[in-house]
N, C-alpha and C positions, 0 to 999 in steps of 0.2 A: 639551578636544578639541571642535571644532565638530561638530554633528550633520551626518551625511553618509552617503554610500553607499560601500561598499568591496566591489568584486567582484574576486576573485582568479582568475587563469587556472589551470585544472586541467590536468594533463598525465598521459599514460599511459592514457587512457580508450579509445583506439582499438585497443590490443593489437597493434600492428604491430611483428614481430622486425624623428518627422521623419526622412526618409531621410538617411543620411549621405552625404557627398561622396566616394563610393567610389573614383573614379578620378583625383582631383586630384594632380598631380605637382609637385614642386619641384626646380629645378636649382640646385645650387651649383657655380659654375664659375670657373676661372682666366680672368680677363678684363682688358680694357683699357678704361678710362673714355673717354667723349667728352662732348660738350655735352649730350646727352640721356640718356646712360646713366651713372649714378653708381655707383661701387663701394660695397659694404657697405650697399646699399639694395635693398629688394625691389621688383620690378615684376610686374604681373599682365597677361598677354597672352592672346589667344584665337585668334591666328593667326601664321603666320610673318611676314606683312606687318607686323603690329603690332610684332613684335620688330625688324624691319628699320627701322621708323620710329624706333626707339630708337638707331639707328646700329649695331646688331649685324649686321654684314655679313660676307660670306665673304672678307674680306681677312686678311692676316697677323695683325693685331691680335686679332681675335676669330673666327678661322676655326673652331676646335674648337667653340666655343659655338654659332655659327651652324649648323654641320653637325648638332649634336645637336638643336637646335630644329627644323631642317628635317626631319630624320628622324623626330622626334616627331610633327610635324603630317602628314607623309606617311602615317603609320600611324594616328594618332588622328583626323585630320580637323580642318579649320578649325572654330572654335567651341568647342574643348576648352580648358578653363581650365588655365593653366600659370603657375607662379610662378618668377621668375628672380632669382637673387642672385649678383652678380659680386663676386669678391674679387681682390686683387692677385696677379699671376703669381709673386710671390716667396713666396706661401703654399705650404706643403707639402700633400700629400694629407691628412695627419692634421689639419692646420689647416682644410682645406676641410670635413672631417667635423665638426670642432668649430664651424665657422661656421654649420653647418646649424641649430644651436639658435636663432640669431637669426631665421632665415627661418621656422622652425616656430612660434616665438612670435608673429611678425607675422601668420601665416596664421590665427590664432585657431581652431585645430583643423580647418582645411579640408584641409591637405595630408595625404595618406595614404601617399605614398612619395617618397623623395628619391633623386635620382641625382647623382653627383659627376662632373664632367668636368674632368679634371686636365690642364693645359697650362702647365707651369712655364716661367719665362723662362730658367732654367738647367737643362740636361738632367739628368734624374734617371735614373741608369744603374745604380745598385747593385741587385744581384739576390741573393736567398737562396731556396732551395727553389723555383726556377722563377718567382718573382714579385718585385715590388719588395720590397727589404729592409724587414723589420718589418711586412709586410702583415698577419700575424695580429693584431698590436696595433691596426692600423687597423680591422680588422673588429670587434674587441672594443670599440673606442671607439664605433663606430657602433651596436653592440648596446646599449651602456650609455645612449647618448642616446635611442635608441628606447624602451627600457624606462622611462627616467625620464619621458618625455613621456606614455607610455601609462599609467603608474601614477599619476603626480602631477598630470597635467593632463587625464586622461581623453581623451588624444589618441593613439590607436594609430597607429604609423607604422613603415614598413619602409624599408630602404636597399638600393639597387642599386649595387654598386661594380664598377669595371672591374678585370679581372685585369691590372693594370698591369705593364708590363715582362715579360710572359710570354716565356720563352725559346723557346717553340715545341716544347719537349720535354715531353710529358705525364708522363713518368717522373720529371721533376724535382719535380713537385708533391706536396705532402703530402696534400691532400684534407681532407675534413671528417668522416670516420667517427667521430671522437672529439670533435668540436666541439659547442658548445651555443648557437651564435649564430643563433637561429631567427627573427630579424628582419632578417637580412642575406642578400643574394643576390649572387653574384659571377658576372659574365659574361665569357666569353672569346670573342673573334671580333669582327671589325669589317668595315665596308664599304670600307675602304682597306687597302693593304698596309703592312707594317712599314717597308720601304725605298721610296724614291720621293720625290716632291715634298713630301708632307705628313708622311711617316714616322710613321704612327700607332703609338703604344705603348699605347693603351688599348683600348676596346671600344665597340660601337655601343649604348650605354645608352639613347640616344634612341629607337631602334627598339623595344627591349624596353619602355620606359616608355610609348611610344605604343600598343603592343599592349595593355598592361595597362589603360591609360586608356580604351580602347575596349571592353574586356571587362567583363562582370558579374563580381562577386567570385568566383563559383564556376567560371569558365571558365579552363582551363589556357592559358597563353600559347602552348603548342605545339600546340593543338588543330588538327587538319588541316582540319576542316570550316570553320574560320574563314578559310581561304584562305592562300595564300602571303604572305610578307612583301613589302613594296613594293620594297626594294632588289633589284637584279638580280644583284649580286655580293656575296659575303661571303668573308672570308679569315681563316685562323688564321696570324697573322704574314704571311708571303709566299705561303702555300699556299692555293689555293682550297679552300673547305670540303669540296667533294665529293672532294678528293684527300687529305684528312687523316683520320686515325683518331679521329673525334670520340667514339667509344665510350669511349676512354681518359679523356677529359675528363669525360664524363658519369658514368662510374663513380667518379670522384673527388669528385663532388658539385657540379661547376660547371655553370652554364647555358651552352649553346653552340648552334651552328647545325647543321642537318643537311638532307639532301634525302630524299625518299621515292620509291621506285620507282614509275613511272607517273604521278608528279605533277611539274609544272614549278614551279620556284621553290624558295625556302628556308623553313625552319620552325625554330622553337626546339625544342631537344631535349627539354625538360621544364621544370619550374619549382621545382627544389629550393632550399632555404635552406641556409645554411652550418652545418648541424647533423647529428647522427646520424639515421639513418633511423627509429630507434625513437621519436623525438620526434613527438608528435601534430601539431606544426606544421612538419614537415619540408618541406612544399610551400607555395608562395605561395598557392595556392588555399585550403588549410586556414587559413593565417594570415589571409587577407582575409575569409574567411567568419566566423571566430570574432571578428575585430575588429569587423565590422559588427554582429554580435549583441551584442557587449560594449557598443558605443555605444548601441544601442537599449535594452538592458536598463538601462543606467545612467540614461538619460533618463527611462525609465518609473518606475524606483524612486525617483528624486529627487522625484517628485510626492508620495511618501508620507513624506517627512522631516517629523518632528514632527506627523504625523497622529495622531488619536485612535485607539487600538487597543483594540477590545473584548476583554475577557478572559474566558476560560473557567475550567475547573477549575484550582485551585492557582496562579492568576495567569498561566497560559499563554495564548497567543494563541488567540482564538476560531477554531475550524475554519471557520466561515462567512466570517470576515474573511480568513483565510488563502486560502480558495478564490477570493475576489474578487481578491486580489493575484496569485495564480497565473494566473488567467484574463486579467488585464490584461497581464501580461508575455508570455504565450503569444500573446495576440491581436495585440499590436504587432509582435512578431518574425514571426509568421505572415503578417501583412498586408504587411510590408515586405520579407520574404525568401522565405518559402515560396510565396506567391502569385506571386512573380516568378521562381520556378524555382531559387532560390539554396540551398534546403534540400531534403532528400529526404523529402517527405511521401508516405506510402504510401496511394494512393487506394483500395486494396483493404481497408484497415483503417479502420473508422469512427473518426473523431476524430483520426487521425494527421496532425498538421500539421508534423511534423519538429522540433518544439520542445516541451520539457516543463519546467515550473517546479515545484519542490517546496519548500514552506515547512516548516520544522522545527516541528512542533506541540508538542515537548517543551521548547522554550525558555521559561523563566520571564520573560516580558516585564515583569511588574510589578517585578522586581528588576533585570534587566539592561538594559532599554530597548533591546534589540537583536532585530531580526528576522533570523533566519538561514534560509538555504535554498540551493538549487542550481538551476542552469539547464543543461539539456542540449539541444544542437542536433544534428540528424542531417545530416552532410555527404553529398555525392554520392560515389559510387565513380568510378574512372577506368580506362578500358581501356588500360592500359599494355602489356599483352601479349595478343595474340589468337592462339589456336591452333585450327586446324581440320584435318580430314583431307579429302582429295579423291581420288576414284577413279571408276571406271566403274560404271554401273548398267545391267544388261541385263535386269532383271526388271520393267520398266515404271515 
């Protein structure tokens, strides 16, 4: 076995019944090739205009892909890095998910989340439990790819999938209360109606990706202070969002759209992943925060591979050396995350940076050649529910 670093993700700790490229997105899409745009090849753009120069235009051939890119840049802004990978329109949604592996490999660990825009040449109409038939298997496949890249390539990645072929009836959906796919998010809701000229059967994944790309890792995509989303209309199938009971979709674990009383425009409902609420990484914010800490910790610890380790009593690691290692890890994560507001460091507590590294002083390094330890980061809380009382005061 080659010397290296192995960091395992821990779960269940929240008790709930070089900087990384945090916002880089990749699109895998059903597409049609042209002289400039080749299928099964990655392209990197930084604006809608650059994509259009590749011949990705709002015509029938690549309408869905162009729409997604446009909505991404409307939200994220020109200058944002975007990777595009087109595949034949004969490919199924499951094959689009599988094709993402080629794009992720090509990105050399830059892409942090993948969106799939499905526009098959032959209509995909089969429905089971309110969504495209075999959709749970599609989610599982995306989760498997994400886990593989995270563990084996130190490339944490998440997927945003369309709730494709949604019937429009929330009661048809199974939901994710028993699921474990904490690297996959499913969006229901689009900027176009189900019936009409374009007949959208997917979701506005470009809008969600654009909002994530413009946010720091700890910021919820539905944060009201971030402002309303750029599109002026959103629909659940043919129904305007404001006329649909989106609570039913939210309660099933889907990301969807909503409005707020007294606020103009539309907002995302929240940022849940396709997993149980007890999972520490049930929300995209939690997932992105821990992923960034994971990348930083790995890069820091790699510097110590095959380093000389001073020994203390009984061949155990020297406490002084262990402290150096702990300080190094904490310093890097604190500088790259806490200082940027991405972790909760309590300013009222001396030395609280929101990150704590602990080296196991009982490990017999002389025998095992293994340094063991743990890293804890403190996430932010989120005001999902706000409860106040209001009344009169006649006493001054």
